C-alpha positions as a LaTeX table, in Angstrom:
\begin{tabular}{lrrr}
\hline
Residue & $x$ (\AA) & $y$ (\AA) & $z$ (\AA) \\
\hline
Met1 & $-13.96$ & 37.73 & $-5.03$ \\
Ala2 & $-11.67$ & 36.38 & $-7.73$ \\
Ser3 & $-11.26$ & 33.55 & $-10.15$ \\
Val4 & $-7.83$ & 31.93 & $-10.60$ \\
Gln5 & $-6.44$ & 30.67 & $-13.90$ \\
Ile6 & $-3.24$ & 28.63 & $-13.96$ \\
Gln7 & $-2.08$ & 28.09 & $-17.53$ \\
Gly8 & 0.74 & 25.68 & $-18.37$ \\
Val9 & 2.67 & 26.39 & $-15.18$ \\
Ser10 & 5.96 & 24.57 & $-14.51$ \\
Lys11 & 8.32 & 24.82 & $-11.56$ \\
Gly12 & 11.47 & 22.98 & $-10.58$ \\
Tyr13 & 14.29 & 23.16 & $-8.07$ \\
Ala14 & 17.92 & 22.08 & $-8.55$ \\
Gly15 & 17.10 & 20.14 & $-11.70$ \\
Arg16 & 14.05 & 18.40 & $-10.19$ \\
Thr17 & 10.70 & 19.16 & $-11.80$ \\
Val18 & 7.89 & 19.62 & $-9.27$ \\
Leu19 & 5.13 & 20.91 & $-11.57$ \\
Ser20 & 5.08 & 20.45 & $-15.33$ \\
Gly21 & 2.65 & 22.23 & $-17.63$ \\
Leu22 & $-0.10$ & 22.33 & $-15.01$ \\
Ser23 & $-3.37$ & 24.07 & $-15.92$ \\
Leu24 & $-6.27$ & 24.69 & $-13.56$ \\
Asp25 & $-9.29$ & 27.01 & $-13.34$ \\
Ile26 & $-10.74$ & 28.00 & $-9.96$ \\
Gln27 & $-14.10$ & 29.69 & $-10.20$ \\
Asp28 & $-15.06$ & 32.96 & $-8.58$ \\
Gly29 & $-16.54$ & 32.41 & $-5.12$ \\
Glu30 & $-15.90$ & 28.68 & $-4.79$ \\
Cys31 & $-14.04$ & 26.69 & $-2.15$ \\
Phe32 & $-11.51$ & 24.67 & $-4.13$ \\
Thr33 & $-9.21$ & 22.09 & $-2.54$ \\
Leu34 & $-5.89$ & 20.73 & $-3.78$ \\
Leu35 & $-5.61$ & 17.23 & $-2.36$ \\
Gly36 & $-2.55$ & 15.05 & $-2.68$ \\
Pro37 & 0.27 & 13.23 & $-0.88$ \\
Ser38 & 3.13 & 15.06 & 0.80 \\
Gly39 & 5.71 & 16.28 & $-1.70$ \\
Cys40 & 3.38 & 16.35 & $-4.70$ \\
Gly41 & 3.70 & 20.12 & $-5.24$ \\
Lys42 & 0.53 & 21.42 & $-3.56$ \\
Thr43 & 2.33 & 24.01 & $-1.45$ \\
Val44 & 4.60 & 24.96 & $-4.36$ \\
Leu45 & 1.52 & 25.78 & $-6.43$ \\
Met46 & 0.10 & 27.77 & $-3.50$ \\
Arg47 & 3.34 & 29.77 & $-3.23$ \\
Leu48 & 3.28 & 30.46 & $-6.96$ \\
Ile49 & $-0.26$ & 31.83 & $-6.70$ \\
Ala50 & 0.67 & 33.88 & $-3.62$ \\
Gly51 & 3.69 & 35.37 & $-5.35$ \\
Phe52 & 6.38 & 33.90 & $-3.10$ \\
Glu53 & 7.79 & 31.97 & $-6.07$ \\
Ala54 & 8.01 & 32.71 & $-9.79$ \\
Pro55 & 6.96 & 30.08 & $-12.36$ \\
Asp56 & 9.58 & 28.66 & $-14.73$ \\
Ala57 & 6.92 & 28.53 & $-17.43$ \\
Gly58 & 3.28 & 29.49 & $-17.79$ \\
Val59 & 0.92 & 32.22 & $-16.67$ \\
Ile60 & $-1.11$ & 32.83 & $-13.49$ \\
Leu61 & $-4.15$ & 35.12 & $-13.48$ \\
Ile62 & $-6.24$ & 36.27 & $-10.50$ \\
Gly63 & $-9.55$ & 37.93 & $-11.24$ \\
Gly64 & $-8.62$ & 38.07 & $-14.91$ \\
Asp65 & $-5.42$ & 40.01 & $-14.20$ \\
Thr66 & $-2.02$ & 38.49 & $-14.97$ \\
Val67 & $-0.01$ & 38.31 & $-11.74$ \\
Ala68 & 2.83 & 36.11 & $-13.03$ \\
Ser69 & 4.12 & 35.30 & $-16.49$ \\
Ala70 & 7.34 & 33.41 & $-17.15$ \\
Ala71 & 7.50 & 34.56 & $-20.78$ \\
Ser72 & 7.27 & 38.27 & $-20.03$ \\
Gly73 & 8.94 & 38.18 & $-16.62$ \\
Gln74 & 5.92 & 39.86 & $-15.06$ \\
Met75 & 5.73 & 39.19 & $-11.31$ \\
Leu76 & 3.27 & 41.08 & $-9.12$ \\
Pro77 & 4.42 & 41.21 & $-5.47$ \\
Pro78 & 2.36 & 39.23 & $-2.92$ \\
Asp79 & 1.03 & 42.36 & $-1.19$ \\
Lys80 & $-0.41$ & 43.61 & $-4.49$ \\
Arg81 & $-2.41$ & 40.45 & $-5.27$ \\
Gly82 & $-5.29$ & 41.01 & $-2.84$ \\
Leu83 & $-4.70$ & 37.77 & $-0.94$ \\
Gly84 & $-5.14$ & 36.45 & 2.57 \\
Met85 & $-3.15$ & 33.41 & 3.65 \\
Val86 & $-3.19$ & 31.04 & 6.62 \\
Phe87 & $-0.32$ & 28.61 & 7.14 \\
Gln88 & 0.05 & 25.26 & 8.88 \\
Asp89 & 1.71 & 26.90 & 11.87 \\
Tyr90 & $-0.40$ & 29.68 & 13.37 \\
Ala91 & 2.31 & 32.34 & 12.89 \\
Val92 & 0.68 & 34.65 & 15.44 \\
Trp93 & 2.86 & 37.16 & 17.26 \\
Pro94 & 3.29 & 35.80 & 20.84 \\
His95 & 3.81 & 39.26 & 22.39 \\
Met96 & 0.75 & 40.82 & 20.75 \\
Ser97 & $-2.88$ & 40.61 & 21.83 \\
Val98 & $-5.61$ & 39.07 & 19.71 \\
Phe99 & $-6.69$ & 42.55 & 18.63 \\
Asp100 & $-3.17$ & 43.63 & 17.66 \\
Asn101 & $-2.47$ & 40.38 & 15.82 \\
Val102 & $-5.64$ & 40.67 & 13.77 \\
Ser103 & $-5.31$ & 44.39 & 13.07 \\
Tyr104 & $-1.63$ & 44.21 & 12.11 \\
Pro105 & $-2.23$ & 44.14 & 8.31 \\
Leu106 & $-4.43$ & 47.23 & 8.66 \\
Gln107 & $-1.75$ & 48.99 & 10.70 \\
Leu108 & 0.79 & 48.29 & 7.96 \\
Ala109 & $-1.64$ & 49.64 & 5.37 \\
Gly110 & $-2.09$ & 52.87 & 7.37 \\
Ile111 & $-5.84$ & 52.45 & 7.84 \\
Ala112 & $-7.42$ & 55.19 & 9.97 \\
Thr113 & $-7.95$ & 54.31 & 13.64 \\
Gly114 & $-11.75$ & 54.31 & 13.52 \\
Ala115 & $-11.96$ & 52.07 & 10.45 \\
Leu116 & $-9.21$ & 49.82 & 11.83 \\
Gln117 & $-11.08$ & 49.25 & 15.08 \\
Glu118 & $-14.41$ & 48.65 & 13.35 \\
Arg119 & $-13.02$ & 46.17 & 10.81 \\
Thr120 & $-10.96$ & 44.33 & 13.43 \\
Gln121 & $-13.86$ & 43.97 & 15.86 \\
Arg122 & $-16.13$ & 42.79 & 13.06 \\
Val123 & $-13.79$ & 40.03 & 11.87 \\
Val124 & $-12.90$ & 38.98 & 15.45 \\
Ala125 & $-16.61$ & 38.48 & 16.10 \\
Leu126 & $-16.96$ & 36.67 & 12.78 \\
Val127 & $-14.48$ & 33.98 & 13.84 \\
Gly128 & $-16.00$ & 33.62 & 17.30 \\
Leu129 & $-13.37$ & 35.43 & 19.37 \\
Ala130 & $-15.44$ & 38.37 & 20.63 \\
Gly131 & $-14.49$ & 39.17 & 24.21 \\
Leu132 & $-10.98$ & 37.74 & 23.83 \\
Glu133 & $-9.42$ & 40.75 & 22.11 \\
Ala134 & $-7.02$ & 41.55 & 24.98 \\
Arg135 & $-5.69$ & 38.03 & 25.43 \\
Leu136 & $-2.22$ & 36.92 & 24.37 \\
Pro137 & $-1.78$ & 33.79 & 22.18 \\
Ser138 & $-0.39$ & 31.90 & 25.20 \\
Gln139 & $-3.79$ & 32.36 & 26.86 \\
Leu140 & $-5.63$ & 30.77 & 23.93 \\
Ser141 & $-6.24$ & 27.19 & 22.84 \\
Gly142 & $-4.84$ & 25.87 & 19.58 \\
Gly143 & $-8.20$ & 26.29 & 17.88 \\
Gln144 & $-8.49$ & 29.87 & 19.10 \\
Gln145 & $-4.99$ & 30.68 & 17.85 \\
Gln146 & $-5.93$ & 29.32 & 14.46 \\
Arg147 & $-9.00$ & 31.55 & 14.50 \\
Val148 & $-6.71$ & 34.53 & 15.16 \\
Ala149 & $-4.65$ & 33.60 & 12.09 \\
Leu150 & $-7.84$ & 33.24 & 10.06 \\
Ala151 & $-9.18$ & 36.61 & 11.26 \\
Arg152 & $-5.88$ & 38.29 & 10.40 \\
Ala153 & $-6.10$ & 36.88 & 6.86 \\
Leu154 & $-9.68$ & 38.11 & 6.48 \\
Val155 & $-9.35$ & 41.59 & 7.99 \\
Ser156 & $-7.88$ & 43.02 & 4.78 \\
Glu157 & $-11.00$ & 41.82 & 2.92 \\
Pro158 & $-9.02$ & 39.74 & 0.39 \\
Arg159 & $-10.49$ & 38.62 & $-2.89$ \\
Leu160 & $-8.76$ & 35.24 & $-2.54$ \\
Leu161 & $-8.03$ & 33.27 & 0.66 \\
Leu162 & $-5.20$ & 30.71 & 0.55 \\
Leu163 & $-5.21$ & 28.03 & 3.26 \\
Asp164 & $-2.14$ & 25.79 & 3.46 \\
Glu165 & $-2.83$ & 22.82 & 5.80 \\
Pro166 & $-4.22$ & 25.23 & 8.43 \\
Leu167 & $-5.75$ & 22.51 & 10.64 \\
Ser168 & $-3.00$ & 19.88 & 10.71 \\
Asn169 & $-1.69$ & 20.96 & 14.14 \\
Leu170 & $-5.11$ & 20.64 & 15.79 \\
Asp171 & $-6.50$ & 17.54 & 17.46 \\
Ala172 & $-9.18$ & 15.50 & 15.71 \\
Asn173 & $-12.17$ & 17.16 & 17.38 \\
Leu174 & $-10.89$ & 20.68 & 16.72 \\
Arg175 & $-10.09$ & 19.81 & 13.11 \\
Glu176 & $-13.65$ & 18.68 & 12.58 \\
Glu177 & $-15.06$ & 21.79 & 14.26 \\
Met178 & $-12.81$ & 24.19 & 12.36 \\
Arg179 & $-13.42$ & 22.67 & 8.93 \\
Phe180 & $-17.14$ & 23.38 & 9.28 \\
Glu181 & $-16.43$ & 26.91 & 10.51 \\
Ile182 & $-14.15$ & 27.64 & 7.55 \\
Lys183 & $-16.81$ & 26.47 & 5.11 \\
Asp184 & $-19.44$ & 28.53 & 6.92 \\
Leu185 & $-17.21$ & 31.63 & 6.76 \\
Gln186 & $-16.59$ & 31.10 & 3.06 \\
Arg187 & $-20.33$ & 30.96 & 2.42 \\
Lys188 & $-21.02$ & 34.05 & 4.51 \\
Leu189 & $-18.28$ & 36.12 & 2.89 \\
Gly190 & $-18.63$ & 34.71 & $-0.62$ \\
Ile191 & $-14.89$ & 34.80 & $-1.17$ \\
Thr192 & $-12.81$ & 32.43 & $-3.26$ \\
Val193 & $-10.89$ & 29.91 & $-1.14$ \\
Leu194 & $-8.03$ & 27.69 & $-2.24$ \\
Tyr195 & $-7.36$ & 25.03 & 0.39 \\
Val196 & $-4.31$ & 22.74 & 0.34 \\
Thr197 & $-4.37$ & 19.49 & 2.30 \\
His198 & $-3.53$ & 15.79 & 2.31 \\
Asp199 & $-6.52$ & 15.11 & 4.59 \\
Gln200 & $-9.28$ & 13.44 & 2.56 \\
Glu201 & $-12.04$ & 14.09 & 5.10 \\
Ile202 & $-11.37$ & 17.82 & 5.19 \\
Ala203 & $-11.23$ & 18.00 & 1.38 \\
Leu204 & $-14.49$ & 16.10 & 0.97 \\
Gly205 & $-16.19$ & 18.08 & 3.73 \\
Ile206 & $-15.47$ & 21.69 & 2.72 \\
Ser207 & $-14.96$ & 21.69 & $-1.06$ \\
Asp208 & $-17.25$ & 22.84 & $-3.81$ \\
Arg209 & $-14.73$ & 21.16 & $-6.10$ \\
Leu210 & $-11.43$ & 19.43 & $-5.50$ \\
Ala211 & $-8.43$ & 18.30 & $-7.52$ \\
Val212 & $-6.45$ & 15.15 & $-6.69$ \\
Met213 & $-2.71$ & 15.42 & $-7.39$ \\
Asp214 & $-0.29$ & 12.52 & $-7.65$ \\
Glu215 & 3.35 & 12.25 & $-6.52$ \\
Gln216 & 4.56 & 13.66 & $-9.85$ \\
Gly217 & 2.49 & 16.85 & $-9.43$ \\
Ala218 & $-0.03$ & 15.90 & $-12.11$ \\
Leu219 & $-3.75$ & 16.50 & $-11.68$ \\
Arg220 & $-5.47$ & 13.10 & $-11.79$ \\
Gln221 & $-9.08$ & 14.20 & $-11.40$ \\
Ile222 & $-11.11$ & 17.37 & $-10.80$ \\
Gly223 & $-14.73$ & 17.47 & $-9.73$ \\
Ala224 & $-17.29$ & 17.84 & $-6.97$ \\
Pro225 & $-16.45$ & 15.76 & $-3.88$ \\
His226 & $-19.24$ & 13.23 & $-4.46$ \\
Glu227 & $-18.27$ & 12.84 & $-8.13$ \\
Val228 & $-14.62$ & 12.13 & $-7.39$ \\
Tyr229 & $-15.44$ & 9.84 & $-4.48$ \\
Glu230 & $-18.16$ & 7.85 & $-6.23$ \\
Arg231 & $-16.61$ & 7.82 & $-9.72$ \\
Pro232 & $-12.81$ & 7.85 & $-9.38$ \\
Cys233 & $-11.03$ & 8.00 & $-12.73$ \\
Asp234 & $-8.40$ & 5.43 & $-11.68$ \\
Asp235 & $-7.15$ & 3.34 & $-8.79$ \\
Phe236 & $-4.80$ & 6.11 & $-7.54$ \\
Val237 & $-7.75$ & 8.41 & $-6.86$ \\
Phe238 & $-9.73$ & 5.52 & $-5.37$ \\
Arg239 & $-6.87$ & 4.64 & $-3.02$ \\
Phe240 & $-6.26$ & 8.23 & $-2.00$ \\
Leu241 & $-9.84$ & 9.09 & $-1.06$ \\
Gly242 & $-10.15$ & 6.63 & 1.80 \\
Ile243 & $-9.45$ & 3.06 & 2.85 \\
Ala244 & $-9.51$ & 0.92 & $-0.30$ \\
Asn245 & $-10.10$ & $-2.81$ & $-0.57$ \\
Phe246 & $-9.03$ & $-4.66$ & $-3.71$ \\
Leu247 & $-9.89$ & $-8.19$ & $-4.78$ \\
Pro248 & $-8.33$ & $-9.74$ & $-7.90$ \\
Val249 & $-10.93$ & $-11.25$ & $-10.23$ \\
Arg250 & $-10.12$ & $-13.71$ & $-13.02$ \\
Arg251 & $-12.36$ & $-14.17$ & $-16.06$ \\
Asp252 & $-12.55$ & $-17.70$ & $-17.46$ \\
Gly253 & $-14.98$ & $-17.74$ & $-20.35$ \\
Ala254 & $-18.29$ & $-16.54$ & $-18.92$ \\
Asp255 & $-17.27$ & $-17.31$ & $-15.34$ \\
Leu256 & $-15.50$ & $-15.13$ & $-12.77$ \\
Tyr257 & $-13.22$ & $-16.32$ & $-9.96$ \\
Ile258 & $-11.29$ & $-14.70$ & $-7.10$ \\
Gly259 & $-7.64$ & $-14.39$ & $-8.15$ \\
Gly260 & $-6.05$ & $-17.74$ & $-8.91$ \\
Ser261 & $-8.46$ & $-19.68$ & $-6.68$ \\
Ser262 & $-11.50$ & $-21.77$ & $-7.53$ \\
Ala263 & $-13.76$ & $-19.50$ & $-5.44$ \\
Ala264 & $-16.46$ & $-18.06$ & $-7.71$ \\
Trp265 & $-17.06$ & $-14.32$ & $-7.76$ \\
Val266 & $-20.36$ & $-13.39$ & $-6.13$ \\
Gly267 & $-21.23$ & $-9.72$ & $-6.46$ \\
Pro268 & $-21.94$ & $-6.87$ & $-8.88$ \\
Ala269 & $-21.04$ & $-7.74$ & $-12.47$ \\
Pro270 & $-17.96$ & $-6.09$ & $-14.02$ \\
Asp271 & $-18.51$ & $-3.15$ & $-16.33$ \\
Lys272 & $-15.08$ & $-3.65$ & $-17.93$ \\
Ser273 & $-13.69$ & $-6.35$ & $-20.20$ \\
Gly274 & $-10.46$ & $-8.27$ & $-19.76$ \\
Ala275 & $-9.18$ & $-11.56$ & $-18.41$ \\
Arg276 & $-7.76$ & $-9.91$ & $-15.26$ \\
Leu277 & $-9.76$ & $-7.36$ & $-13.29$ \\
Thr278 & $-9.71$ & $-5.84$ & $-9.81$ \\
Ala279 & $-12.79$ & $-5.16$ & $-7.73$ \\
Gly280 & $-12.35$ & $-2.07$ & $-5.56$ \\
Phe281 & $-14.63$ & $-1.25$ & $-2.64$ \\
Arg282 & $-14.69$ & 0.54 & 0.72 \\
Pro283 & $-14.98$ & $-1.11$ & 4.15 \\
Ser284 & $-18.46$ & 0.45 & 4.42 \\
Asp285 & $-19.49$ & $-1.38$ & 1.21 \\
Val286 & $-18.96$ & $-4.76$ & 2.88 \\
Leu287 & $-22.02$ & $-6.66$ & 4.15 \\
Leu288 & $-21.46$ & $-9.70$ & 6.37 \\
Ser289 & $-23.67$ & $-12.66$ & 7.14 \\
Arg290 & $-23.43$ & $-16.12$ & 8.67 \\
Gly291 & $-25.49$ & $-17.84$ & 5.96 \\
Gly292 & $-26.89$ & $-17.42$ & 2.46 \\
Ala293 & $-25.03$ & $-16.16$ & $-0.60$ \\
Gly294 & $-21.69$ & $-14.39$ & $-0.59$ \\
Leu295 & $-17.94$ & $-14.73$ & $-0.87$ \\
Pro296 & $-16.58$ & $-17.13$ & 1.77 \\
Gly297 & $-14.26$ & $-15.43$ & 4.23 \\
Ile298 & $-12.39$ & $-16.04$ & 7.46 \\
Val299 & $-12.17$ & $-13.35$ & 10.14 \\
Arg300 & $-8.51$ & $-12.68$ & 10.92 \\
Arg301 & $-9.06$ & $-9.72$ & 13.27 \\
Ala302 & $-12.06$ & $-8.17$ & 15.01 \\
Ser303 & $-11.77$ & $-4.72$ & 16.63 \\
Phe304 & $-14.60$ & $-3.04$ & 18.54 \\
Leu305 & $-14.23$ & 0.73 & 17.98 \\
Gly306 & $-17.32$ & 2.02 & 19.72 \\
Ala307 & $-19.69$ & 3.15 & 16.99 \\
Gln308 & $-18.43$ & 0.48 & 14.62 \\
Val309 & $-16.70$ & $-2.89$ & 14.49 \\
Asp310 & $-13.70$ & $-3.19$ & 12.20 \\
Tyr311 & $-12.97$ & $-6.61$ & 10.70 \\
Leu312 & $-9.99$ & $-7.91$ & 8.75 \\
Ile313 & $-11.25$ & $-10.74$ & 6.54 \\
Asp314 & $-9.37$ & $-13.27$ & 4.43 \\
Ile315 & $-11.06$ & $-13.99$ & 1.08 \\
Ala316 & $-9.18$ & $-16.62$ & $-0.93$ \\
Gly317 & $-5.85$ & $-15.35$ & 0.37 \\
Thr318 & $-6.56$ & $-11.62$ & 0.01 \\
Leu319 & $-7.17$ & $-9.51$ & 3.13 \\
Ile320 & $-9.93$ & $-6.90$ & 3.11 \\
Arg321 & $-11.32$ & $-4.48$ & 5.71 \\
Ala322 & $-14.98$ & $-4.34$ & 6.72 \\
Ala323 & $-16.64$ & $-1.70$ & 8.91 \\
Leu324 & $-20.08$ & $-2.45$ & 10.33 \\
Pro325 & $-22.16$ & $-0.32$ & 12.72 \\
Ser326 & $-21.92$ & $-1.79$ & 16.22 \\
His327 & $-25.68$ & $-1.72$ & 16.77 \\
Glu328 & $-26.19$ & $-3.70$ & 13.55 \\
Cys329 & $-23.67$ & $-6.33$ & 14.66 \\
Leu330 & $-25.46$ & $-6.68$ & 17.99 \\
Glu331 & $-28.97$ & $-6.78$ & 16.54 \\
Arg332 & $-28.13$ & $-9.26$ & 13.76 \\
Gly333 & $-25.70$ & $-11.52$ & 15.58 \\
Leu334 & $-22.72$ & $-10.35$ & 13.53 \\
Leu335 & $-20.18$ & $-10.03$ & 16.32 \\
Phe336 & $-17.53$ & $-12.32$ & 14.83 \\
Val337 & $-14.32$ & $-13.33$ & 16.55 \\
Glu338 & $-10.94$ & $-14.26$ & 15.10 \\
Gly339 & $-11.16$ & $-17.52$ & 13.18 \\
Asp340 & $-14.91$ & $-17.33$ & 12.49 \\
His341 & $-16.17$ & $-18.12$ & 9.00 \\
Cys342 & $-18.45$ & $-15.55$ & 7.35 \\
Leu343 & $-20.02$ & $-14.66$ & 4.00 \\
Val344 & $-19.19$ & $-11.36$ & 2.31 \\
Ser345 & $-21.50$ & $-9.40$ & 0.02 \\
Leu346 & $-20.68$ & $-6.05$ & $-1.57$ \\
Ala347 & $-23.08$ & $-3.13$ & $-1.85$ \\
Ser348 & $-20.93$ & $-1.29$ & $-4.41$ \\
Val349 & $-17.87$ & $-2.10$ & $-6.54$ \\
Gln350 & $-15.48$ & 0.00 & $-8.63$ \\
Trp351 & $-13.91$ & $-2.07$ & $-11.42$ \\
Phe352 & $-10.33$ & $-1.61$ & $-12.63$ \\
Val353 & $-8.56$ & $-3.37$ & $-15.48$ \\
Gly354 & $-5.65$ & $-5.64$ & $-14.50$ \\
Asp355 & $-4.60$ & $-7.34$ & $-11.28$ \\
Leu356 & $-3.64$ & $-4.28$ & $-9.22$ \\
Ile357 & $-2.51$ & $-6.36$ & $-6.25$ \\
Ser358 & 0.04 & $-8.37$ & $-8.24$ \\
Glu359 & 1.14 & $-5.26$ & $-10.13$ \\
Ala360 & 1.74 & $-3.44$ & $-6.83$ \\
Arg361 & 3.88 & $-6.32$ & $-5.58$ \\
Val362 & 6.00 & $-6.19$ & $-8.73$ \\
\hline
\end{tabular}
């Protein structure tokens, strides 16, 4: 196992800064996820930790040992850092069997035949490929090939496992299956895992802690998945962690109104001051009714998606998404059609200062 300390690390290419003065601590034995949009520098940071790139500034430590320092020029080679790594593409040798693919790092290290066979068989069984050792990659499914890549990364018993978008080439069902298996493996082995992804569901599902990065490579928020999801530090984090609805709210004395309309705000009270605010909420926070209290809305689109019904609703000129369980819609007579009037209540609201919708348009 190993902790990772990144201290004031910067990296740029051809005059373009990708990371600037970034600092981050990953604890020993945790599954830590770097989550951010494409091009934000997640993979660059991974390559710096792995030793494929050298930082322009700053220091990187693994297990308390300095593996890279821009000031001193110290740069420990990747094969000396005690790492395992799985990439987005499976990178398995097509002409080699499952056994040979997995055991390849041990062959390079000159491990004795008996130990090589024992360790390879153990890790093959660990990833659920027992009995498939003689098969070629072409005889395996995508999920099985990814398990081969994972087993090959684990066979050397690394102190740190780096996973760079390893599930992005799998279909939705396999992605869901594999994310649980990776988390289960991490718990069984007790190793430190650094996972890089732009997939919010994977990040929320496997992480002990996660860090949200923005397009400039800055860390916006670090915390446990439920903390970051329930208490985002700003609207960027809120937007990035799932479908986000925003309603502009105007304060006029003691009264609140939707945007520039005369429609009164009905919902949780703001916890922030200011004449212009934005109420942020998820589709699952929206409660619909045909009568009683609520914000008046008009259904602009209704989509039956099996387990849930997805609505697009116009509230005083602003469109929001609502997701209701299908059984609830059936039981409570909430199957609306396009053009229906409805009333919208909100179970939870995140408040942001300013009119984020108008600011985004500008």
